[in-house]
N, C-alpha and C positions, 0 to 999 in steps of 0.2 A: 504494499499500499504506500509506503514511504517513497519507493522508487517512482511510482506513478505520479505522486504529488510533486516530487522534485522535477520530473520530466515535464509535467504540465506547467510548473512555475518557470522553467527554463524557456519553454516555447512562448509563454506570455511575455517574458522579458525581451526575447529576440523580436517578437512582433512589435512591442512598444518602442524599442530602439529603432526599428525600421520605419515606423510611422513618424517618429520625431525627426530622424535624419532626412526623410523625404520632405517633410514640411520645411526644414531649414534650406534644403536644396531649392525648393520652389520659390521661397522668398528671396534667395540670393539671385536666382535666375531672372526674377521679375524686376530686379533693381529696386526693391523696396528700401527705403531709407527713413530712419526715424527723424532725421534732421538734427539730432542731438550732436553737439560737438564731440569729435573723436569717432563717430560712427561713419559708415559708408559715405565718404566725402562726396562722390559724384563729380563735382567740378572744382578743381583746385584753383584758388586765386592767390595773388601775391599779398603778403602782409609786410608792411615796411615799418620798422622801428627806426626812428631817426637817431637813436643812440643817446647815451648819457643817463645819468640817474634822474628819475622822475619821482620826486617826493610828493607831489600833489596827486597825480594820477597818470596812468599809462595813456598815451594818445597815439597809438599806431594808426596807420592808414591801411584800408583794404583796397587793393587795386584790381580792377577788372582786367586780368591778363588774358582773357579769352578774345576771340575775334567777333563776338556777338554782343549786342547790347543786352544788358540784364534788365528785365522789365520792373516797373515800379511794383511794389508789394512783395518782391522777392526778398527772402530772408538770407542774410549772409552771416556766417558763423566765424568765430576766431578763437584762438587759444594761444597762450604764451608759455614759454618754457618754465616759468615759475609757478604754473598751476592756475593762473587767472584765465578766464574765458568769458565769452559773451556773444551776443548777436545784435544785428541791426536790420530793420526792415526798410527797404529802399522807398523813399517818399517820391522819387522820380526815377526814370530810367537811368542806368549807369552805362555810358558808352565804353567801348574798348579803351583801355588805358586810363579811364576815369577812376577817381578815387573817392572814398568816403571815409571820414574820420570816425573812430570809435574811442570810447573811454573805458579804462579799467581801473583797477586798484593801484595805489602807489607801488612802485617796484624799482629794483636796481636794474642791472643789465639783464636783458632777456631777448629772446628771439620769438617770433610769432609765426603762426600759419593761419590760413583762412580758406574757406570753402563755401560752397552752396550746393543745394541738391539739384538734380537734373530737372 
């Protein structure tokens, strides 16, 4: 009886793992993105830190490094090497090479990265 129960439990475990991995595969193939910083970036943008210590607040620029205009209402995300992060919703379209300033917490030297979803 124990062997039948163990065998049945093993089959259920394999079936559950198969279902979960199939679901993850489907979400990855469909390009789903939570839009949360650090997740499936989609479209990488430039983030420029103009250097130096910033005792009041970080003020990097996010630069549209794509060849397409980003529409108004699009959310851009950013994060810095010291753990700060945030987002900004475009109030107007952002042309290629256009930039938008963002504000973060005070910080020392840091690098930053930026992205948006597709």
